[in-house]
C-alpha positions as CSV (number, residue, x, y, z in Angstrom):
1,X,33.3,121.2,126.4
2,X,35.7,122.7,123.9
3,X,34.9,120.0,121.4
4,X,31.2,120.5,121.9
5,X,31.7,124.2,121.3
6,X,33.6,123.4,118.2
7,X,30.6,121.4,117.0
8,X,28.4,124.5,117.4
9,X,31.0,126.6,115.7
10,X,31.3,124.1,112.9
11,X,27.5,124.2,112.3
12,X,27.6,127.9,111.9
13,X,30.8,127.9,109.7
14,X,29.4,125.1,107.5
15,X,26.3,127.3,106.8
16,X,28.3,130.4,106.2
17,X,31.5,129.1,104.5
18,X,30.3,125.8,103.1
19,X,30.2,122.3,104.2
20,X,33.0,121.0,102.0
21,X,35.5,123.6,103.2
22,X,34.7,123.2,106.9
23,X,34.7,119.4,106.7
24,X,38.0,119.3,104.8
25,X,39.7,121.7,107.2
26,X,38.4,119.8,110.2
27,X,39.5,116.4,108.8
28,X,43.0,117.7,107.8
29,X,43.5,119.7,111.0
30,X,42.4,116.9,113.3
31,X,44.4,114.2,111.5
32,X,47.6,116.3,111.8
33,X,47.1,117.5,115.4
34,X,45.9,114.1,116.7
35,X,48.7,112.2,114.9
36,X,51.2,114.7,116.4
37,X,49.7,114.1,119.8
38,X,50.9,110.5,119.7
39,X,54.4,111.7,119.0
40,X,54.7,114.0,122.0
41,X,54.3,113.9,125.7
42,X,53.5,116.2,128.6
43,X,51.7,119.6,128.1
44,X,52.2,119.5,124.3
45,X,50.3,116.2,124.1
46,X,47.4,117.7,126.0
47,X,47.3,120.8,123.9
48,X,47.4,118.8,120.7
49,X,44.7,116.5,122.0
50,X,42.5,119.5,122.9
51,X,42.9,121.3,119.6
52,X,42.8,118.1,117.5
53,X,39.5,117.2,119.2
54,X,38.1,120.7,118.5
55,X,39.1,120.4,114.8
56,X,37.4,117.0,114.7
57,X,34.3,118.6,116.2
58,X,34.1,120.9,113.2
59,X,33.5,118.0,111.0
60,X,30.3,116.7,112.8
61,X,27.8,119.2,111.5
62,X,29.7,119.8,108.2
63,X,29.8,116.1,107.1
64,X,27.0,114.3,109.0
65,X,24.4,116.0,106.9
66,X,25.7,114.4,103.6
67,X,23.9,111.1,104.2
68,X,20.4,112.5,104.6
69,X,20.9,115.2,102.0
70,X,22.4,113.2,99.2
71,X,20.0,110.3,99.2
72,X,16.4,110.5,98.3
73,X,13.8,109.4,100.9
74,X,13.3,106.0,99.2
75,X,17.0,105.2,99.6
76,X,17.8,107.1,102.8
77,X,17.5,104.2,105.4
78,X,19.4,101.7,103.3
79,X,22.2,104.2,102.4
80,X,22.4,105.3,106.1
81,X,22.8,101.7,107.1
82,X,25.6,101.2,104.6
83,X,27.3,104.4,105.7
84,X,27.2,103.2,109.3
85,X,28.5,99.7,108.3
86,X,31.4,101.3,106.4
87,X,32.2,103.5,109.5
88,X,32.2,100.5,111.8
89,X,34.3,98.4,109.4
90,X,36.7,101.4,109.0
91,X,37.0,101.9,112.7
92,X,37.7,98.2,113.3
93,X,40.2,97.9,110.5
94,X,41.9,101.1,111.7
95,X,42.4,99.6,115.2
96,X,43.9,96.5,113.7
97,X,46.1,98.5,111.3
98,X,47.3,100.7,114.1
99,X,48.2,97.6,116.2
100,X,50.0,95.9,113.3
101,X,51.9,99.1,112.3
102,X,52.7,99.9,115.9
103,X,54.4,96.5,116.3
104,X,56.2,96.8,113.0
105,X,57.4,100.3,113.5
106,X,58.1,100.2,117.2
107,X,55.6,102.7,118.4
108,X,52.0,103.9,118.2
109,X,53.1,107.5,117.2
110,X,54.6,106.4,113.9
111,X,51.6,104.1,113.2
112,X,49.2,107.0,113.8
113,X,51.2,109.3,111.6
114,X,50.9,106.8,108.7
115,X,47.2,106.3,109.3
116,X,46.7,110.0,109.3
117,X,47.6,110.0,105.6
118,X,44.3,108.2,105.0
119,X,42.3,110.9,106.7
120,X,44.2,113.6,104.8
121,X,43.2,111.8,101.6
122,X,39.6,111.9,102.7
123,X,39.9,115.6,103.3
124,X,41.1,116.1,99.7
125,X,38.2,114.0,98.5
126,X,35.7,116.0,100.5
127,X,37.1,119.2,99.1
128,X,37.3,118.1,95.5
129,X,34.6,115.6,95.0
130,X,31.7,116.2,97.4
131,X,29.0,118.5,96.2
132,X,28.4,121.7,98.2
133,X,24.9,121.3,99.8
134,X,24.9,124.5,101.9
135,X,22.2,126.9,100.9
136,X,20.4,124.4,98.8
137,X,16.9,122.9,99.3
138,X,16.5,119.1,99.7
139,X,14.2,119.1,96.7
140,X,17.0,120.6,94.6
141,X,19.4,118.0,95.8
142,X,16.9,115.1,95.4
143,X,14.3,116.1,92.7
144,X,12.4,112.9,93.3
145,X,11.5,114.0,96.8
146,X,9.8,117.2,95.5
147,X,6.1,117.2,96.6
148,X,3.9,116.6,93.5
149,X,1.3,119.2,92.9
150,X,-1.9,118.5,94.8
151,X,-5.2,118.1,92.9
152,X,-8.4,119.2,94.5
153,X,-10.5,116.4,95.9
154,X,-13.5,115.5,93.8
155,X,-16.7,116.9,95.1
156,X,-19.5,114.7,96.3
157,X,-23.1,115.3,95.3
158,X,-25.1,116.9,98.1
159,X,-21.9,117.9,100.1
160,X,-21.1,121.6,100.4
161,X,-17.5,122.6,100.8
162,X,-16.6,124.6,103.9
163,X,-16.3,128.3,103.4
């Protein structure tokens, strides 16, 4: 429930404060808190898990809109598929890297702390390289999706238009 509420709050904050800022804060906060979770135990572990999950929840509405917003309709399905593929490959390689690092370093906590650096780098990229799309129309982001002006239908002889 707290992470779900954070998703709702993230949607509001992303519209008010901007998607890049909320996404970057959520990525950075969740990476630090969730990596720290693996280095603790007891009540501290549970608190870090709770707050780390809430920070991750902020990123959902802030960052998930970038796929549909940044690609024109003609490329949206293909780009969405590539984004999903990259996510699956990233998740799988992250699990493999965590296992290998855990074995090499003698614990999962140290491995997760190292892997958190990658997510911190993504937070910096979001903040510095992603365009801000809040308060912008899709047609502004993708001019080729703008509806062309309509032309009146040709009249047919003997047919009266409705009045």
